[in-house]
FIBA-781234 format. One record per residue (C-alpha): x, y, z. Coordinates in Angstrom, 2 decimals, m for minus. Layout:
    east   north      up
       X       Y       Z
...
***
This chain:
    east   north      up
   87.06   91.53   83.59
   89.79   90.82   81.07
   91.32   93.65   79.13
   92.88   92.73   75.78
   95.17   95.14   73.92
   97.38   95.05   70.86
  100.15   97.64   70.90
  102.27   98.43   67.87
  104.67  100.97   69.37
  108.30   99.95   69.78
  108.93  102.75   72.31
  106.36  101.17   74.62
  106.82   97.48   73.85
  110.47   97.29   72.87
  109.38   95.22   69.86
  109.00   96.23   66.20
  105.84   94.15   65.70
  102.41   94.06   67.29
  102.42   92.91   70.90
   99.28   91.43   72.48
   98.53   92.08   76.14
   95.94   90.74   78.54
   95.52   92.86   81.67
   98.78   94.68   81.00
  100.95   91.60   80.57
  102.27   90.27   77.28
  100.68   87.08   76.00
  103.86   85.98   74.21
  106.65   86.06   76.77
  109.25   85.69   74.00
  108.47   89.28   72.98
  109.35   90.74   76.39
  112.48   92.81   75.76
  115.75   91.55   77.22
  116.19   92.72   80.80
  112.51   93.65   81.27
  111.22   90.37   82.70
  111.81   91.52   86.27
  109.62   94.61   85.87
  106.87   92.42   84.38
  107.05   90.22   87.50
  106.87   93.30   89.73
  103.86   94.57   87.75
  102.03   91.24   88.03
  102.79   90.99   91.74
  101.45   94.49   92.36
   98.31   93.72   90.35
   97.78   90.58   92.44
   98.19   92.51   95.71
   95.71   95.15   94.53
   93.16   92.54   93.50
   93.53   90.68   96.81
   92.89   93.91   98.74
   89.83   94.58   96.60
   88.59   91.02   97.09
   88.94   91.36  100.88
   87.00   94.63  100.86
   84.26   93.15   98.68
   84.08   90.09  100.92
   83.71   92.30  104.01
   81.00   94.34  102.31
   79.15   91.19  101.29
   79.37   89.83  104.85
   77.89   93.06  106.24
   75.07   92.90  103.70
   74.36   89.24  104.46
   74.30   89.99  108.17
   71.85   92.86  107.57
   69.64   90.73  105.30
   69.41   87.87  107.80
   69.08   90.07  110.90
   66.29   92.11  109.33
   64.63   89.05  107.79
   64.82   90.50  104.27
   65.64   87.04  102.87
   66.04   83.59  104.36
   69.40   81.89  104.79
   68.35   79.46  102.07
   67.66   82.33   99.65
   70.99   83.98  100.43
   72.82   80.66   99.98
   71.19   80.13   96.59
   71.98   83.67   95.44
   75.67   83.53   96.35
   75.93   79.84   95.42
   77.19   78.48   98.73
   75.77   76.17  101.38
   73.57   77.40  104.23
   76.38   76.45  106.60
   78.72   78.79  104.73
   76.22   81.65  105.09
   76.12   81.04  108.85
   79.94   81.02  108.95
   80.06   84.33  107.05
   77.66   85.87  109.56
   79.55   84.35  112.48
   82.91   85.68  111.25
   81.40   89.15  110.78
   80.05   89.13  114.35
   83.44   88.01  115.71
   85.08   91.03  114.06
   82.77   93.41  115.91
***
């Protein structure tokens, strides 16, 4: 999900004009106030770390669900592969990696 904002507040942006942001980061890097580039890098890095943690948690949850679906014969491996748009071999690898964790 992409969040687009236009902020026209010099106290926040450090700029007298309108500043466009996508996901909290300026689109036009020339408008980043002098000496603030490092905090923008820190912000982006933290956002990336947060999203990676979320992705790992979602991946683990999906693996548990796939394992449940296949173990309980709710859907076939072929159906699961089609739904998540991967090969059947990948579905088996997801299940295998989940079982190795336990």
